[in-house]
N, C-alpha and C positions, 0 to 999 in steps of 0.2 A: 501512787505512793512509792512502793518498792519496785513496781513494774517487773515482777518475777513471773516468768513463763511457767507452764505446767511442769516442765522438767528442770526448772531452775532451782536453786538452793538459796537458803538464807543463812546468815551467820549471826550468832549472839555473842556480844562482847561484854564481859563484866568489867566495868570501869572502877578505878580506885575509890571514887566517891560513892560507890554503891549503885550507881545507875547501870542499866543494861541497855546497850545499843543493839538494834536489830537492823541489819543491812542486807542488801543483795550480795551474794557471794560472787566475787570476780572469778570466772572460770580459769583465768590464767594465774591467779594467786596460789602460791604454794604455802601451805601452813607447815610450820616447823614447831614441834612441841619442844619447849625449852628443857623439860626434864629428860625426855628421851634423848635429846641432842647432847646433854651433859653426860648421860650414862654411856652413850655410844662413844663420846670423846674419851671417857675414862677407860672403856674397853680397848680403844685404839692405842692409848698410851701404854696400858698394861701389856698388850700383845707385843708392842714394839720393844718394851723393856725385857720381856721374858722370851721372846722369840717364838718360832712356830712350834716348839715342843710344848708350849702351854696348851695347845689344842689337842685333846685326846678323845677317842671314841667313848660313848656312854657305855659303861659295863652292862652286860646282859643281866646281871644280878639286880642292878638298879631298875631296869625295865621290868623285870619280873616282880619286884616289890611294888613298883608303881601300879602295875596292872592289878595285882592282888588287892591293893588298897582302894583303887579308883574304879575298877571294872571298866576301864577305857582301853581300847586298843591303840597302840602307837605304831604307825607306819613310818619308819625312818627314811623310806624311799619316796614318800609322798612329797609333792612339790610344796 
């Protein structure tokens, strides 16, 4: 049927007519999320229009508030 190996993957595609197709994932296929692509395009255009001054460090007060509300540690030096 799909001839998927143990380490292989499958992909589910929702079709406009409501059907769902299941297929073996092509390992060379690169998936591009259309929503993320549009958002990144928006960011690119905005940064080009406003220049490098549009990028600023996150204020420590914001991080303190975030930590207080979420109890999560944020490591800005983490990869």
